[in-house]
N, C-alpha and C positions, 0 to 999 in steps of 0.2 A: 504494500500500500504506500503510495507516494505521499509525502508530507504536504498538507493543505497549503501552508504558506509558500512552499517552493512551487507547487503547481500554480497557485495564483500569481506569484511573482513572474514566472515564465510566460504565462498566458497574457498578463497585462503588458509586459514588455513586447511580446510578439504582436499583440493587437495595436499597440502604439506605433511600432515600426512599420506595420502594414499600412497604416494611414500616413506614414512619413512625417510624424509629429515629434518634436522635441518634448522634453518634460514640461518646459515652460509653455509650449503651445497647447499641450493637453490640459494643463492647469487653466489656461485662458478659455479653452473650449468648455471647461466645467464651471465657468463663471467664477474662477478663483476661489472656490469653496475649500480647496486644498492647495498647498504650495507645491512648487516643483520639488522641494526637499522631501515633502511627504510622499510624493509619487516615487522618488528615489528609494525611500524606505520600503514602500510596497514592493518595488521591483527587486529589492535586495533581500526580500523575504524576512525583513525585520519586524513588520507588523501588517495586520490586515485592516482594511477600511470597515467602517460600520455600515449598516444596511442602507442608510440614506446616501452615503458617498458611493456605495456600490451601484445604486440605481443611476446616479448621475454619471458615473464612469461608463456604465453600459449605454446610456443615452448618447454620451459624447462620442463613443467608439462604434455606436450602432450595432451592439451585440447584446444578446440576452445574458442575464446574470450567470446562469448555469454554465455558460461557455468558459468563464474564468476558473471553473473548478473541475473541468474535464481532465482526467489523467492523460498524459502523453503516451500514445501507443505506437507512434510513427516518428522516425527520425530521418533526416535527409543528409546523406554523406557523399564523399567522393565527387563533389560538385565541380563541374567544368563549365566555365562561363564563355560564351561567344559574345564579346563586348569590345568596346573601344577602351583604350588604356585610361582615358580620363573619367571613367565611371566612378563617381564618388562612393566612399565607403557607406555613407548613409543611404544612398540609392541602392547599393548592392544589398544592404540589410533589408530594405523594404521589399526588394524582389525575392530574396530568399525566404523571408517570413510569409509573404503572400503565397509563394510556391508551396511551402510546407503546409499552410492552411488548406490549400486546394487539394493537396495529396492526401491529407488526413480525411477530408470529406469524401474523396474518391474511395479510399479503403473502407470508410464507414458505410457508404451506399453499396459497395460490393458485398459486405457482410450482411446488410439488411436484405439484399436481393438474393443472397445465397449463391453468388457467382464466384468463379475462380478465374484467374488470369492464365493465359497460355504460358507455358514454361519458356523463358527466353533462352536462346542459344547463342553463346559467344563463339566466334570463329576460332578453330583450333590452330590454323596456320599462323606461324610466327611471322610478323611483318618486319622486314628489314629495309624495304625499298619501295619505290613507286610501283615497280613491276609486280611486287607481291600484292599490293592493294588492288591493282587492276585485275589480277587473277582471282582474288577473293570476290570482287564485285561480279565477275563473270559467273562464279559458282553460285552466288546469292541469287542473281537474276535467273539462272537456269533452274535452281531449286524451286523458285516461286513462279516459274512459267512466264517470265517477263520477256525472254529473248532480248531483242533490241528495241522493244516497244516502250512508249512513255509510261511512267507511273502515273496513273490518272489522279489518285488522291494519296499523297504522301503520308498524311496523318493517319488515314485508315490502314495504310500499309504498315506503319509502325505499330499500330495497335494489334495488327495481325501477327506481329512478332512477339507479343507479350509485353509491350512497353506501355506504361501509363503516359498519356499525352495530355498536357495541361496547356491551355492557351489563356494568358492573362493580358489585360490591357495596361500597358505602361507607356506613357507619352515620352519617356526618356529615349531619344533616338540613339543613345549610346549602348542600349541593350537589345540584343537580338534573340538570345536563347541560352539555355543551360541544360546540362544533363547531370544525372547523379543516380544514387541508389536510395530507395526508401524501403527499409526492411528487406534488403537484398533484391528488391524488384526495381528494374530500370525505369527511370523517369526522364522525360524530355519536356521542358517548359519553353514555350515560344511566346513572342510578343505579337499580339493581334494587330498592332499598327503597321507591321511590315507589309510591303508589297508581296503579292503571292509568290513571285519567283524567288525573292529573298527568303521568305519563310520556308519554301521547299528546300532551298540550298542549306539553310541553317539547320533544319530538322535532320537532314541527312548527314550534315557535318557532325551533329551531336550523336547521331547513330554510329558514326565512325568511332567516336570516343568509347562508346559502349560495346561495340561488337568486334572491334579489331584487337588482336593480340600483339601489341607492340613489343619489340625486342627492348630489353632494358638499356641498351646503348643509345637509344633515340631520345633526345631531350624534348622538352615541352614544345619548343618552337618547331622541331622536326615533326612531332605528332600533329601539330596544328596544320602544317603543310600537307601531310599525308591524309588528314581528315578532309581537307579541301579537295584533294585528288579523289578521295572516296566519294564525296558528295557529287562532284562533277561527273564522275564515271557512272554513278547510279542514275543521275538524271538523264544523261545521254552517252551511251558507250562511244569510245573513240572511233571505232570502226564505222559506226552509224554516222557520226559527224563527218568523217572522211568521205563516205559515200555521198552525203548531201553536197559537200563542197566540191568534190570532183565532178559530180553530175550537173550541178546547177550554177556553181559560182566560179569554178576555175580558181585562179590565184588572186582574183580581185573580189573583195567582199563588198556587197551592196546591202545597205541597211534593210530595204524591204524584203530581200531574200532571207536575211538573218531573222527578221521578224516572223517569218513563216515557221522557221525552226523553233524560235522562242515560244510561239503559241502552241505548237504541236507538243513540245517536250517540257514546257513550263520552266525554262531556264533563261536567265537574263542575257541580253546581248553582250553585256560586259563579260559574263562568264563564258559565253561562246567564243569571244575574241581571245580571251586568255587561254582557253582550252585549245583552240586552233593553233595558237602560237606555241604552247607547251608541247604539243605532239608533232610540231613541225609542218603543219599544213600551210601556215603563212609565216613570214619572217618577222623579226623584231621591229623592223622599220614600219611594217603595217600596223603593229600595235602602237608604236609611237605616233604615227599619223592619226590613228583613231583617237588617242588622247588629246592631241593638238586640236583636232576638229571639235571634240567635246568642249574643250576650254574656250575656243575662239568663236564657235558658232552655236548660239543658244537654240536655234531651231533643230540643228543636228543633235544636240545634247538632249533636248526634250523628246525627240523621236526615239533616241537610243535608250532612254530611261523610262519610256512608257510601259507600264505593266500590261501584259496581254494574256496571262494565264488566268484561269478561273480561280475564284477564291478558295483557299484551303480551309476546310471546316471538318470538325468532328462533333457529332451529336451523341456519342455513346454515353457520356456522363449524364446529360440532360435526359436522355431516354430512360436510363436506369432510375433517375429521381422520379420522373413522371410515372413510370411503371409502379414504383414503390408507393407513390401517392394513390394511384388508381386502385391498387390492391389493398388499400388501407393499412399499409405497413408503416407509414409516416403520416403526420398531420400536415395540413396545408401550410401551417407556419414553419414546420421543419423543412418542407419542400422549398419554400421561399428562401429560407436561410441557406440551404444547400446551393441554390442557383443564384443567390444574391439579387433577388427580385422581390416583388410584392405578392401578397396572397391573392390579390385581384388578378394579377398576371397568371398565376398558377391556375386559378379557377378558369380563366379564359382558355388556357392551353389544354385543359382537360375536357372542354366541351365536346360532346359527341354529336355528330351530324346524323 
């Protein structure tokens, strides 16, 4: 049995960080009925608030009081971030606590619905080079009957591998996604604000971290590059891109032709140019010209950066919540809390025509 003060301390700190609030800002949101110093004592496990303060805390953080006393049954570890280096520690904490909260809810609804996840399989082949990554991708694509075809829905593909996929809304453009383990179950968290092509690439980059068996001699920077190769190859195999370029484009790349490949395979024009250069289909000068045109010609840049893939979505979690509600396994208030919405919206979604 976990200590009540410790549970409350962790839950309060987590809830505050999810909202991106400092202790002073939380104190302000509570009408200053407690000081930041008192909040520090709550989060340090030194004391518990009284019933009145508990209610105000719950209102300020938009959480029911019982949330602060739920025992922790899930932890998130081995976290790999796909982010820009300038992501602040505070922002990272917000992302991590939000991710853990969503993963907890995922496990909870799985338990309520009596469902189990598919066992995740890490690749056995030891990865020492780019060639090893490409061979591994070929085996994965063959195993799942993909051939050289596009992956229509990357998020559903990941779920089919036994991965918990969480999509959060974070307006910080320095965060793309992360991967980790929750109770030994692989988890990938993605930012819903990403363009579809970038989300697909990020999701598969994170899959690379989870599924590839890297040799110990490869440093973190090397792993990142190989995960990029993995994502690129999963989206469109090198041989398929070579067929496209040789058949349609020759040695000169035209944006409208690249846009056709972009739409078909859900991979950005930037990624296609890099891949074509990396595998020797075009030379470095072509890549340099592309960047010059993007920097100097706004119309060219806008065309190159226009998203053309369909939106990536997964409704597995919502479907489980609504099924649990329809089967009277949870209340309408619990369903609303799971989905971060209102009881009225849950009632609307459950209407039968």
